[in-house]
VEXZA-234822 format. One record per atom (N, C-alpha, C, O): residue number from 1; x, y, z; atom name. Coordinates in nm, 2 decimals, always signed. Layout:
REM VEXZA-234822
KEMI  num       X       Y       Z  atomo
KEMI  NUM       X       Y       Z     CA
...
END
This chain:
REM VEXZA-234822
KEMI  num       X       Y       Z  atomo
KEMI    1   -2.22   -8.55   +8.81      N
KEMI    1   -2.21   -8.58   +8.67     CA
KEMI    1   -2.09   -8.50   +8.62      C
KEMI    1   -2.08   -8.38   +8.64      O
KEMI    2   -2.00   -8.56   +8.55      N
KEMI    2   -1.89   -8.50   +8.49     CA
KEMI    2   -1.93   -8.42   +8.36      C
KEMI    2   -2.02   -8.47   +8.29      O
KEMI    3   -1.87   -8.31   +8.34      N
KEMI    3   -1.90   -8.24   +8.21     CA
KEMI    3   -1.78   -8.15   +8.18      C
KEMI    3   -1.69   -8.12   +8.26      O
KEMI    4   -1.78   -8.11   +8.05      N
KEMI    4   -1.68   -8.01   +8.00     CA
KEMI    4   -1.75   -7.88   +7.99      C
KEMI    4   -1.88   -7.87   +7.99      O
KEMI    5   -1.68   -7.77   +7.99      N
KEMI    5   -1.74   -7.64   +7.98     CA
KEMI    5   -1.65   -7.54   +7.91      C
KEMI    5   -1.53   -7.55   +7.92      O
KEMI    6   -1.71   -7.44   +7.84      N
KEMI    6   -1.64   -7.33   +7.79     CA
KEMI    6   -1.71   -7.20   +7.84      C
KEMI    6   -1.83   -7.21   +7.87      O
KEMI    7   -1.64   -7.10   +7.85      N
KEMI    7   -1.70   -6.97   +7.89     CA
KEMI    7   -1.65   -6.86   +7.80      C
KEMI    7   -1.53   -6.85   +7.77      O
KEMI    8   -1.74   -6.77   +7.77      N
KEMI    8   -1.71   -6.65   +7.68     CA
KEMI    8   -1.77   -6.53   +7.75      C
KEMI    8   -1.87   -6.54   +7.83      O
KEMI    9   -1.71   -6.42   +7.73      N
KEMI    9   -1.76   -6.29   +7.79     CA
KEMI    9   -1.77   -6.19   +7.68      C
KEMI    9   -1.70   -6.19   +7.58      O
KEMI   10   -1.86   -6.09   +7.70      N
KEMI   10   -1.88   -5.98   +7.62     CA
KEMI   10   -1.95   -5.87   +7.70      C
KEMI   10   -1.97   -5.89   +7.82      O
KEMI   11   -1.99   -5.76   +7.64      N
KEMI   11   -2.07   -5.66   +7.72     CA
KEMI   11   -2.15   -5.58   +7.62      C
KEMI   11   -2.13   -5.59   +7.50      O
KEMI   12   -2.25   -5.51   +7.67      N
KEMI   12   -2.33   -5.42   +7.59     CA
KEMI   12   -2.38   -5.31   +7.68      C
KEMI   12   -2.40   -5.32   +7.80      O
KEMI   13   -2.40   -5.19   +7.61      N
KEMI   13   -2.46   -5.07   +7.67     CA
KEMI   13   -2.59   -5.05   +7.61      C
KEMI   13   -2.62   -5.07   +7.49      O
KEMI   14   -2.69   -5.01   +7.70      N
KEMI   14   -2.83   -4.99   +7.65     CA
KEMI   14   -2.89   -4.88   +7.74      C
KEMI   14   -2.84   -4.84   +7.84      O
KEMI   15   -3.02   -4.85   +7.71      N
KEMI   15   -3.10   -4.77   +7.79     CA
KEMI   15   -3.23   -4.84   +7.81      C
KEMI   15   -3.27   -4.92   +7.72      O
KEMI   16   -3.30   -4.82   +7.92      N
KEMI   16   -3.43   -4.87   +7.94     CA
KEMI   16   -3.50   -4.81   +8.07      C
KEMI   16   -3.43   -4.74   +8.14      O
KEMI   17   -3.62   -4.84   +8.08      N
KEMI   17   -3.70   -4.81   +8.21     CA
KEMI   17   -3.75   -4.94   +8.27      C
KEMI   17   -3.78   -5.03   +8.20      O
KEMI   18   -3.76   -4.93   +8.40      N
KEMI   18   -3.81   -5.05   +8.47     CA
KEMI   18   -3.94   -5.00   +8.53      C
KEMI   18   -3.95   -4.90   +8.60      O
KEMI   19   -4.05   -5.08   +8.51      N
KEMI   19   -4.18   -5.04   +8.57     CA
KEMI   19   -4.20   -5.11   +8.70      C
KEMI   19   -4.19   -5.23   +8.72      O
KEMI   20   -4.24   -5.02   +8.80      N
KEMI   20   -4.27   -5.07   +8.93     CA
KEMI   20   -4.19   -5.00   +9.04      C
KEMI   20   -4.07   -4.98   +9.02      O
KEMI   21   -4.26   -4.97   +9.15      N
KEMI   21   -4.20   -4.90   +9.26     CA
KEMI   21   -4.08   -4.97   +9.32      C
KEMI   21   -3.99   -4.92   +9.38      O
KEMI   22   -4.09   -5.11   +9.30      N
KEMI   22   -3.98   -5.19   +9.35     CA
KEMI   22   -3.84   -5.14   +9.31      C
KEMI   22   -3.74   -5.16   +9.38      O
KEMI   23   -3.83   -5.08   +9.19      N
KEMI   23   -3.71   -5.05   +9.13     CA
KEMI   23   -3.65   -4.91   +9.17      C
KEMI   23   -3.54   -4.88   +9.13      O
KEMI   24   -3.72   -4.84   +9.25      N
KEMI   24   -3.68   -4.71   +9.30     CA
KEMI   24   -3.63   -4.62   +9.19      C
KEMI   24   -3.70   -4.60   +9.09      O
KEMI   25   -3.51   -4.56   +9.21      N
KEMI   25   -3.46   -4.47   +9.10     CA
KEMI   25   -3.45   -4.53   +8.96      C
KEMI   25   -3.45   -4.45   +8.87      O
KEMI   26   -3.43   -4.66   +8.96      N
KEMI   26   -3.42   -4.72   +8.82     CA
KEMI   26   -3.55   -4.73   +8.75      C
KEMI   26   -3.56   -4.77   +8.64      O
KEMI   27   -3.66   -4.69   +8.82      N
KEMI   27   -3.79   -4.68   +8.75     CA
KEMI   27   -3.79   -4.58   +8.64      C
KEMI   27   -3.87   -4.60   +8.54      O
KEMI   28   -3.71   -4.48   +8.65      N
KEMI   28   -3.70   -4.38   +8.54     CA
KEMI   28   -3.60   -4.43   +8.43      C
KEMI   28   -3.53   -4.53   +8.45      O
KEMI   29   -3.60   -4.37   +8.31      N
KEMI   29   -3.51   -4.40   +8.21     CA
KEMI   29   -3.37   -4.39   +8.26      C
KEMI   29   -3.33   -4.29   +8.32      O
KEMI   30   -3.29   -4.49   +8.23      N
KEMI   30   -3.15   -4.49   +8.27     CA
KEMI   30   -3.06   -4.57   +8.17      C
KEMI   30   -3.12   -4.66   +8.10      O
KEMI   31   -2.93   -4.55   +8.18      N
KEMI   31   -2.84   -4.63   +8.10     CA
KEMI   31   -2.79   -4.75   +8.18      C
KEMI   31   -2.79   -4.74   +8.30      O
KEMI   32   -2.75   -4.85   +8.11      N
KEMI   32   -2.69   -4.96   +8.18     CA
KEMI   32   -2.58   -5.02   +8.09      C
KEMI   32   -2.58   -5.02   +7.97      O
KEMI   33   -2.47   -5.07   +8.16      N
KEMI   33   -2.37   -5.15   +8.09     CA
KEMI   33   -2.36   -5.28   +8.16      C
KEMI   33   -2.34   -5.29   +8.28      O
KEMI   34   -2.39   -5.39   +8.08      N
KEMI   34   -2.39   -5.52   +8.13     CA
KEMI   34   -2.27   -5.60   +8.08      C
KEMI   34   -2.23   -5.60   +7.96      O
KEMI   35   -2.20   -5.67   +8.18      N
KEMI   35   -2.11   -5.77   +8.14     CA
KEMI   35   -2.18   -5.90   +8.12      C
KEMI   35   -2.27   -5.93   +8.20      O
KEMI   36   -2.16   -5.97   +8.01      N
KEMI   36   -2.23   -6.09   +7.98     CA
KEMI   36   -2.13   -6.21   +7.99      C
KEMI   36   -2.03   -6.20   +7.92      O
KEMI   37   -2.16   -6.31   +8.07      N
KEMI   37   -2.08   -6.43   +8.08     CA
KEMI   37   -2.17   -6.55   +8.04      C
KEMI   37   -2.27   -6.57   +8.10      O
KEMI   38   -2.13   -6.62   +7.94      N
KEMI   38   -2.20   -6.74   +7.89     CA
KEMI   38   -2.11   -6.86   +7.92      C
KEMI   38   -2.00   -6.86   +7.88      O
KEMI   39   -2.17   -6.96   +7.99      N
KEMI   39   -2.10   -7.08   +8.01     CA
KEMI   39   -2.18   -7.19   +7.94      C
KEMI   39   -2.31   -7.20   +7.96      O
KEMI   40   -2.12   -7.27   +7.86      N
KEMI   40   -2.18   -7.38   +7.79     CA
KEMI   40   -2.12   -7.51   +7.84      C
KEMI   40   -2.00   -7.53   +7.84      O
KEMI   41   -2.20   -7.60   +7.89      N
KEMI   41   -2.15   -7.73   +7.95     CA
KEMI   41   -2.21   -7.85   +7.87      C
KEMI   41   -2.33   -7.84   +7.83      O
KEMI   42   -2.13   -7.95   +7.86      N
KEMI   42   -2.18   -8.07   +7.80     CA
KEMI   42   -2.10   -8.19   +7.84      C
KEMI   42   -1.99   -8.18   +7.90      O
KEMI   43   -2.16   -8.31   +7.82      N
KEMI   43   -2.10   -8.43   +7.88     CA
KEMI   43   -1.98   -8.49   +7.79      C
KEMI   43   -1.91   -8.58   +7.84      O
KEMI   44   -1.97   -8.44   +7.67      N
KEMI   44   -1.87   -8.51   +7.58     CA
KEMI   44   -1.81   -8.41   +7.48      C
KEMI   44   -1.86   -8.30   +7.46      O
KEMI   45   -1.69   -8.45   +7.43      N
KEMI   45   -1.63   -8.37   +7.32     CA
KEMI   45   -1.66   -8.43   +7.19      C
KEMI   45   -1.70   -8.54   +7.17      O
KEMI   46   -1.65   -8.34   +7.09      N
KEMI   46   -1.68   -8.39   +6.95     CA
KEMI   46   -1.55   -8.45   +6.89      C
KEMI   46   -1.46   -8.48   +6.95      O
KEMI   47   -1.56   -8.48   +6.76      N
KEMI   47   -1.45   -8.55   +6.69     CA
KEMI   47   -1.32   -8.47   +6.69      C
KEMI   47   -1.22   -8.52   +6.66      O
KEMI   48   -1.33   -8.34   +6.72      N
KEMI   48   -1.21   -8.25   +6.72     CA
KEMI   48   -1.16   -8.24   +6.87      C
KEMI   48   -1.07   -8.16   +6.89      O
KEMI   49   -1.22   -8.31   +6.96      N
KEMI   49   -1.19   -8.30   +7.10     CA
KEMI   49   -1.22   -8.17   +7.16      C
KEMI   49   -1.14   -8.12   +7.25      O
KEMI   50   -1.33   -8.10   +7.12      N
KEMI   50   -1.37   -7.98   +7.18     CA
KEMI   50   -1.52   -7.99   +7.21      C
KEMI   50   -1.59   -8.07   +7.14      O
KEMI   51   -1.57   -7.92   +7.31      N
KEMI   51   -1.71   -7.92   +7.34     CA
KEMI   51   -1.78   -7.84   +7.23      C
KEMI   51   -1.87   -7.88   +7.16      O
KEMI   52   -1.73   -7.72   +7.20      N
KEMI   52   -1.77   -7.63   +7.09     CA
KEMI   52   -1.65   -7.54   +7.06      C
KEMI   52   -1.56   -7.52   +7.14      O
KEMI   53   -1.65   -7.49   +6.94      N
KEMI   53   -1.54   -7.40   +6.89     CA
KEMI   53   -1.56   -7.27   +6.97      C
KEMI   53   -1.66   -7.21   +6.96      O
KEMI   54   -1.46   -7.23   +7.04      N
KEMI   54   -1.47   -7.10   +7.12     CA
KEMI   54   -1.49   -6.98   +7.03      C
KEMI   54   -1.56   -6.89   +7.06      O
KEMI   55   -1.43   -6.98   +6.91      N
KEMI   55   -1.45   -6.87   +6.82     CA
KEMI   55   -1.59   -6.86   +6.77      C
KEMI   55   -1.65   -6.76   +6.76      O
KEMI   56   -1.65   -6.98   +6.74      N
KEMI   56   -1.79   -6.98   +6.70     CA
KEMI   56   -1.87   -6.93   +6.82      C
KEMI   56   -1.96   -6.84   +6.79      O
KEMI   57   -1.85   -6.97   +6.94      N
KEMI   57   -1.93   -6.93   +7.05     CA
KEMI   57   -1.92   -6.77   +7.07      C
KEMI   57   -2.02   -6.71   +7.10      O
KEMI   58   -1.80   -6.72   +7.05      N
KEMI   58   -1.78   -6.58   +7.07     CA
KEMI   58   -1.86   -6.50   +6.96      C
KEMI   58   -1.92   -6.40   +6.99      O
KEMI   59   -1.85   -6.55   +6.84      N
KEMI   59   -1.93   -6.48   +6.73     CA
KEMI   59   -2.08   -6.50   +6.75      C
KEMI   59   -2.16   -6.41   +6.73      O
KEMI   60   -2.12   -6.62   +6.80      N
KEMI   60   -2.27   -6.64   +6.82     CA
KEMI   60   -2.32   -6.54   +6.93      C
KEMI   60   -2.42   -6.48   +6.91      O
KEMI   61   -2.24   -6.53   +7.04      N
KEMI   61   -2.29   -6.43   +7.14     CA
KEMI   61   -2.29   -6.29   +7.09      C
KEMI   61   -2.38   -6.22   +7.12      O
KEMI   62   -2.19   -6.25   +7.02      N
KEMI   62   -2.19   -6.12   +6.96     CA
KEMI   62   -2.31   -6.09   +6.88      C
KEMI   62   -2.37   -5.98   +6.88      O
KEMI   63   -2.34   -6.19   +6.80      N
KEMI   63   -2.46   -6.18   +6.71     CA
KEMI   63   -2.59   -6.16   +6.79      C
KEMI   63   -2.68   -6.08   +6.75      O
KEMI   64   -2.60   -6.23   +6.90      N
KEMI   64   -2.72   -6.22   +6.98     CA
KEMI   64   -2.73   -6.09   +7.05      C
KEMI   64   -2.84   -6.03   +7.07      O
KEMI   65   -2.61   -6.03   +7.09      N
KEMI   65   -2.61   -5.90   +7.16     CA
KEMI   65   -2.62   -5.78   +7.06      C
KEMI   65   -2.66   -5.68   +7.11      O
KEMI   66   -2.59   -5.80   +6.93      N
KEMI   66   -2.59   -5.69   +6.84     CA
KEMI   66   -2.72   -5.61   +6.84      C
KEMI   66   -2.71   -5.48   +6.85      O
KEMI   67   -2.84   -5.66   +6.84      N
KEMI   67   -2.96   -5.58   +6.85     CA
KEMI   67   -2.98   -5.50   +6.98      C
KEMI   67   -3.06   -5.41   +6.99      O
KEMI   68   -2.90   -5.54   +7.08      N
KEMI   68   -2.91   -5.47   +7.21     CA
KEMI   68   -2.81   -5.36   +7.23      C
KEMI   68   -2.83   -5.27   +7.31      O
KEMI   69   -2.70   -5.37   +7.16      N
KEMI   69   -2.60   -5.27   +7.17     CA
KEMI   69   -2.65   -5.13   +7.14      C
KEMI   69   -2.70   -5.10   +7.03      O
KEMI   70   -2.63   -5.04   +7.24      N
KEMI   70   -2.66   -4.90   +7.22     CA
KEMI   70   -2.81   -4.88   +7.19      C
KEMI   70   -2.85   -4.78   +7.12      O
KEMI   71   -2.89   -4.97   +7.23      N
KEMI   71   -3.03   -4.96   +7.20     CA
KEMI   71   -3.12   -4.92   +7.32      C
KEMI   71   -3.07   -4.91   +7.43      O
KEMI   72   -3.24   -4.88   +7.29      N
KEMI   72   -3.34   -4.86   +7.39     CA
KEMI   72   -3.42   -4.99   +7.40      C
KEMI   72   -3.50   -5.02   +7.31      O
KEMI   73   -3.40   -5.06   +7.51      N
KEMI   73   -3.46   -5.19   +7.53     CA
KEMI   73   -3.62   -5.18   +7.53      C
KEMI   73   -3.68   -5.28   +7.50      O
KEMI   74   -3.67   -5.06   +7.57      N
KEMI   74   -3.81   -5.04   +7.56     CA
KEMI   74   -3.87   -5.05   +7.42      C
KEMI   74   -3.98   -5.09   +7.40      O
KEMI   75   -3.78   -5.02   +7.32      N
KEMI   75   -3.82   -5.03   +7.18     CA
KEMI   75   -3.79   -5.17   +7.13      C
KEMI   75   -3.87   -5.22   +7.04      O
KEMI   76   -3.69   -5.23   +7.18      N
KEMI   76   -3.65   -5.37   +7.13     CA
KEMI   76   -3.76   -5.47   +7.18      C
KEMI   76   -3.79   -5.56   +7.11      O
KEMI   77   -3.80   -5.45   +7.30      N
KEMI   77   -3.90   -5.54   +7.37     CA
KEMI   77   -4.02   -5.46   +7.42      C
KEMI   77   -4.04   -5.45   +7.54      O
KEMI   78   -4.10   -5.41   +7.32      N
KEMI   78   -4.22   -5.33   +7.37     CA
KEMI   78   -4.31   -5.40   +7.46      C
KEMI   78   -4.34   -5.52   +7.44      O
KEMI   79   -4.35   -5.34   +7.57      N
KEMI   79   -4.44   -5.39   +7.67     CA
KEMI   79   -4.38   -5.48   +7.77      C
KEMI   79   -4.44   -5.52   +7.87      O
KEMI   80   -4.25   -5.51   +7.76      N
KEMI   80   -4.18   -5.60   +7.85     CA
KEMI   80   -4.11   -5.51   +7.96      C
KEMI   80   -4.06   -5.41   +7.93      O
KEMI   81   -4.10   -5.57   +8.08      N
KEMI   81   -4.02   -5.51   +8.18     CA
KEMI   81   -3.88   -5.57   +8.17      C
KEMI   81   -3.86   -5.68   +8.21      O
KEMI   82   -3.79   -5.50   +8.12      N
KEMI   82   -3.66   -5.55   +8.08     CA
KEMI   82   -3.56   -5.56   +8.19      C
KEMI   82   -3.46   -5.50   +8.20      O
KEMI   83   -3.60   -5.64   +8.29      N
KEMI   83   -3.51   -5.67   +8.40     CA
KEMI   83   -3.39   -5.75   +8.36      C
KEMI   83   -3.39   -5.80   +8.25      O
KEMI   84   -3.29   -5.75   +8.45      N
KEMI   84   -3.17   -5.83   +8.42     CA
KEMI   84   -3.21   -5.98   +8.40      C
KEMI   84   -3.15   -6.04   +8.31      O
KEMI   85   -3.30   -6.03   +8.48      N
KEMI   85   -3.34   -6.17   +8.47     CA
KEMI   85   -3.40   -6.20   +8.33      C
KEMI   85   -3.38   -6.30   +8.27      O
KEMI   86   -3.49   -6.10   +8.29      N
KEMI   86   -3.56   -6.12   +8.16     CA
KEMI   86   -3.45   -6.12   +8.05      C
KEMI   86   -3.46   -6.20   +7.96      O
KEMI   87   -3.35   -6.03   +8.06      N
KEMI   87   -3.25   -6.03   +7.95     CA
KEMI   87   -3.16   -6.15   +7.95      C
KEMI   87   -3.12   -6.20   +7.85      O
KEMI   88   -3.14   -6.21   +8.07      N
KEMI   88   -3.06   -6.34   +8.08     CA
KEMI   88   -3.13   -6.44   +8.00      C
KEMI   88   -3.07   -6.52   +7.92      O
KEMI   89   -3.26   -6.46   +8.02      N
KEMI   89   -3.34   -6.56   +7.95     CA
KEMI   89   -3.33   -6.54   +7.80      C
KEMI   89   -3.32   -6.63   +7.72      O
KEMI   90   -3.35   -6.41   +7.75      N
KEMI   90   -3.35   -6.39   +7.61     CA
KEMI   90   -3.22   -6.41   +7.55      C
KEMI   90   -3.21   -6.47   +7.44      O
KEMI   91   -3.11   -6.38   +7.61      N
KEMI   91   -2.98   -6.40   +7.56     CA
KEMI   91   -2.95   -6.55   +7.56      C
KEMI   91   -2.90   -6.61   +7.46      O
KEMI   92   -2.99   -6.62   +7.67      N
KEMI   92   -2.98   -6.77   +7.67     CA
KEMI   92   -3.04   -6.83   +7.55      C
KEMI   92   -2.98   -6.91   +7.48      O
KEMI   93   -3.17   -6.79   +7.53      N
KEMI   93   -3.24   -6.85   +7.42     CA
KEMI   93   -3.18   -6.83   +7.28      C
KEMI   93   -3.18   -6.91   +7.19      O
KEMI   94   -3.13   -6.71   +7.27      N
KEMI   94   -3.06   -6.67   +7.14     CA
KEMI   94   -2.93   -6.76   +7.12      C
KEMI   94   -2.91   -6.81   +7.01      O
KEMI   95   -2.85   -6.77   +7.22      N
KEMI   95   -2.73   -6.85   +7.21     CA
KEMI   95   -2.77   -7.00   +7.19      C
KEMI   95   -2.72   -7.06   +7.10      O
KEMI   96   -2.87   -7.05   +7.26      N
KEMI   96   -2.91   -7.19   +7.25     CA
KEMI   96   -2.96   -7.22   +7.11      C
KEMI   96   -2.94   -7.33   +7.06      O
KEMI   97   -3.03   -7.13   +7.05      N
KEMI   97   -3.09   -7.15   +6.92     CA
KEMI   97   -2.99   -7.17   +6.81      C
KEMI   97   -3.01   -7.23   +6.71      O
KEMI   98   -2.87   -7.12   +6.84      N
KEMI   98   -2.76   -7.13   +6.74     CA
KEMI   98   -2.67   -7.25   +6.75      C
KEMI   98   -2.59   -7.27   +6.67      O
KEMI   99   -2.69   -7.33   +6.86      N
KEMI   99   -2.61   -7.44   +6.88     CA
KEMI   99   -2.64   -7.55   +6.77      C
KEMI   99   -2.74   -7.56   +6.72      O
KEMI  100   -2.54   -7.63   +6.75      N
KEMI  100   -2.56   -7.74   +6.65     CA
KEMI  100   -2.68   -7.83   +6.70      C
KEMI  100   -2.69   -7.85   +6.82      O
KEMI  101   -2.76   -7.88   +6.61      N
KEMI  101   -2.88   -7.96   +6.64     CA
KEMI  101   -2.85   -8.08   +6.73      C
KEMI  101   -2.93   -8.12   +6.81      O
KEMI  102   -2.73   -8.13   +6.72      N
KEMI  102   -2.69   -8.25   +6.80     CA
KEMI  102   -2.64   -8.22   +6.94      C
KEMI  102   -2.62   -8.31   +7.02      O
KEMI  103   -2.62   -8.09   +6.97      N
KEMI  103   -2.57   -8.05   +7.10     CA
KEMI  103   -2.67   -8.08   +7.21      C
KEMI  103   -2.79   -8.05   +7.20      O
KEMI  104   -2.62   -8.14   +7.31      N
KEMI  104   -2.70   -8.17   +7.44     CA
KEMI  104   -2.62   -8.12   +7.55      C
KEMI  104   -2.50   -8.16   +7.57      O
KEMI  105   -2.67   -8.03   +7.63      N
KEMI  105   -2.60   -7.98   +7.75     CA
KEMI  105   -2.68   -7.87   +7.82      C
KEMI  105   -2.80   -7.87   +7.82      O
KEMI  106   -2.60   -7.78   +7.88      N
KEMI  106   -2.66   -7.67   +7.95     CA
KEMI  106   -2.60   -7.54   +7.91      C
KEMI  106   -2.47   -7.53   +7.89      O
KEMI  107   -2.68   -7.44   +7.90      N
KEMI  107   -2.63   -7.30   +7.87     CA
KEMI  107   -2.67   -7.22   +7.99      C
KEMI  107   -2.78   -7.22   +8.04      O
KEMI  108   -2.57   -7.14   +8.04      N
KEMI  108   -2.59   -7.05   +8.16     CA
KEMI  108   -2.55   -6.91   +8.11      C
KEMI  108   -2.44   -6.89   +8.06      O
KEMI  109   -2.63   -6.82   +8.13      N
KEMI  109   -2.60   -6.68   +8.10     CA
KEMI  109   -2.61   -6.59   +8.23      C
KEMI  109   -2.71   -6.60   +8.30      O
KEMI  110   -2.50   -6.52   +8.26      N
KEMI  110   -2.50   -6.43   +8.37     CA
KEMI  110   -2.48   -6.29   +8.32      C
KEMI  110   -2.39   -6.27   +8.24      O
KEMI  111   -2.56   -6.20   +8.37      N
KEMI  111   -2.54   -6.06   +8.34     CA
KEMI  111   -2.50   -5.99   +8.47      C
KEMI  111   -2.56   -6.00   +8.57      O
KEMI  112   -2.38   -5.92   +8.46      N
KEMI  112   -2.33   -5.85   +8.58     CA
KEMI  112   -2.36   -5.70   +8.56      C
KEMI  112   -2.32   -5.64   +8.47      O
KEMI  113   -2.44   -5.65   +8.66      N
KEMI  113   -2.48   -5.51   +8.65     CA
KEMI  113   -2.37   -5.42   +8.71      C
KEMI  113   -2.34   -5.31   +8.66      O
KEMI  114   -2.30   -5.47   +8.82      N
KEMI  114   -2.19   -5.40   +8.88     CA
KEMI  114   -2.12   -5.50   +8.96      C
KEMI  114   -2.16   -5.62   +8.97      O
KEMI  115   -2.00   -5.47   +9.02      N
KEMI  115   -1.92   -5.57   +9.09     CA
KEMI  115   -2.00   -5.64   +9.21      C
KEMI  115   -1.95   -5.74   +9.25      O
KEMI  116   -2.11   -5.59   +9.25      N
KEMI  116   -2.18   -5.65   +9.36     CA
KEMI  116   -2.31   -5.71   +9.33      C
KEMI  116   -2.37   -5.78   +9.41      O
KEMI  117   -2.36   -5.70   +9.20      N
KEMI  117   -2.49   -5.75   +9.16     CA
KEMI  117   -2.49   -5.82   +9.03      C
KEMI  117   -2.43   -5.76   +8.93      O
KEMI  118   -2.55   -5.93   +9.02      N
KEMI  118   -2.56   -6.00   +8.90     CA
KEMI  118   -2.69   -6.09   +8.90      C
KEMI  118   -2.74   -6.12   +9.01      O
KEMI  119   -2.73   -6.13   +8.79      N
KEMI  119   -2.84   -6.23   +8.77     CA
KEMI  119   -2.81   -6.33   +8.67      C
KEMI  119   -2.72   -6.30   +8.58      O
KEMI  120   -2.87   -6.45   +8.67      N
KEMI  120   -2.84   -6.55   +8.58     CA
KEMI  120   -2.96   -6.63   +8.54      C
KEMI  120   -3.06   -6.64   +8.61      O
KEMI  121   -2.95   -6.70   +8.42      N
KEMI  121   -3.05   -6.80   +8.38     CA
KEMI  121   -2.97   -6.92   +8.32      C
KEMI  121   -2.88   -6.90   +8.25      O
KEMI  122   -3.02   -7.04   +8.36      N
KEMI  122   -2.95   -7.16   +8.32     CA
KEMI  122   -3.06   -7.26   +8.28      C
KEMI  122   -3.16   -7.28   +8.35      O
KEMI  123   -3.04   -7.33   +8.17      N
KEMI  123   -3.14   -7.43   +8.13     CA
KEMI  123   -3.07   -7.53   +8.03      C
KEMI  123   -2.97   -7.50   +7.97      O
KEMI  124   -3.13   -7.65   +8.03      N
KEMI  124   -3.08   -7.75   +7.94     CA
KEMI  124   -3.11   -7.72   +7.80      C
KEMI  124   -3.22   -7.65   +7.77      O
KEMI  125   -3.03   -7.76   +7.71      N
KEMI  125   -3.06   -7.74   +7.56     CA
KEMI  125   -3.07   -7.88   +7.51      C
KEMI  125   -2.99   -7.97   +7.54      O
KEMI  126   -3.17   -7.90   +7.43      N
KEMI  126   -3.24   -7.82   +7.33     CA
KEMI  126   -3.38   -7.77   +7.38      C
KEMI  126   -3.47   -7.77   +7.30      O
KEMI  127   -3.40   -7.72   +7.50      N
KEMI  127   -3.53   -7.67   +7.54     CA
KEMI  127   -3.54   -7.52   +7.55      C
KEMI  127   -3.61   -7.47   +7.63      O
KEMI  128   -3.47   -7.45   +7.46      N
KEMI  128   -3.48   -7.30   +7.46     CA
KEMI  128   -3.58   -7.25   +7.36      C
KEMI  128   -3.62   -7.32   +7.26      O
KEMI  129   -3.62   -7.13   +7.38      N
KEMI  129   -3.72   -7.06   +7.29     CA
KEMI  129   -3.64   -7.00   +7.17      C
KEMI  129   -3.52   -7.02   +7.15      O
KEMI  130   -3.72   -6.93   +7.09      N
KEMI  130   -3.66   -6.86   +6.97     CA
KEMI  130   -3.56   -6.76   +7.01      C
KEMI  130   -3.57   -6.70   +7.12      O
KEMI  131   -3.47   -6.73   +6.92      N
KEMI  131   -3.37   -6.63   +6.95     CA
KEMI  131   -3.42   -6.49   +6.96      C
KEMI  131   -3.53   -6.46   +6.91      O
KEMI  132   -3.35   -6.40   +7.02      N
KEMI  132   -3.38   -6.26   +7.04     CA
KEMI  132   -3.39   -6.19   +6.90      C
KEMI  132   -3.30   -6.21   +6.82      O
KEMI  133   -3.49   -6.12   +6.87      N
KEMI  133   -3.50   -6.05   +6.75     CA
KEMI  133   -3.57   -5.92   +6.77      C
KEMI  133   -3.68   -5.92   +6.84      O
KEMI  134   -3.52   -5.81   +6.72      N
KEMI  134   -3.59   -5.68   +6.74     CA
KEMI  134   -3.72   -5.69   +6.65      C
KEMI  134   -3.72   -5.75   +6.55      O
KEMI  135   -3.82   -5.61   +6.69      N
KEMI  135   -3.94   -5.60   +6.61     CA
KEMI  135   -3.91   -5.55   +6.47      C
KEMI  135   -3.82   -5.47   +6.45      O
KEMI  136   -3.99   -5.60   +6.37      N
KEMI  136   -3.96   -5.55   +6.24     CA
KEMI  136   -4.04   -5.42   +6.21      C
KEMI  136   -4.03   -5.37   +6.10      O
END
């Protein structure tokens, strides 16, 4: 199937702990810097001949990441094991929630931990959950 795509990048720094012996040294509190790559794909262009406005997409991603920047993820998501895969899904859902209601396509979020390791989440839109929000 043919599609158009746009891609935006950002990053954030945070701290967290991972629960479970599986994580070895990362089981203790540690800092992380994630590169975030979001790709949005769709089958058609709008009346302006764009899939989505790139500036809008950049601002939308920045807004979703803002509560995570320089935060303790254990406080932002109490009780959750904030793995890279978990964060991919939350960021995906936040970006997807801000898309125009008429948008139909796919959103893919990749978090790069280091040059050798990354995780991703991809799903069709409009099937995303509520956006990421820190507890009140």
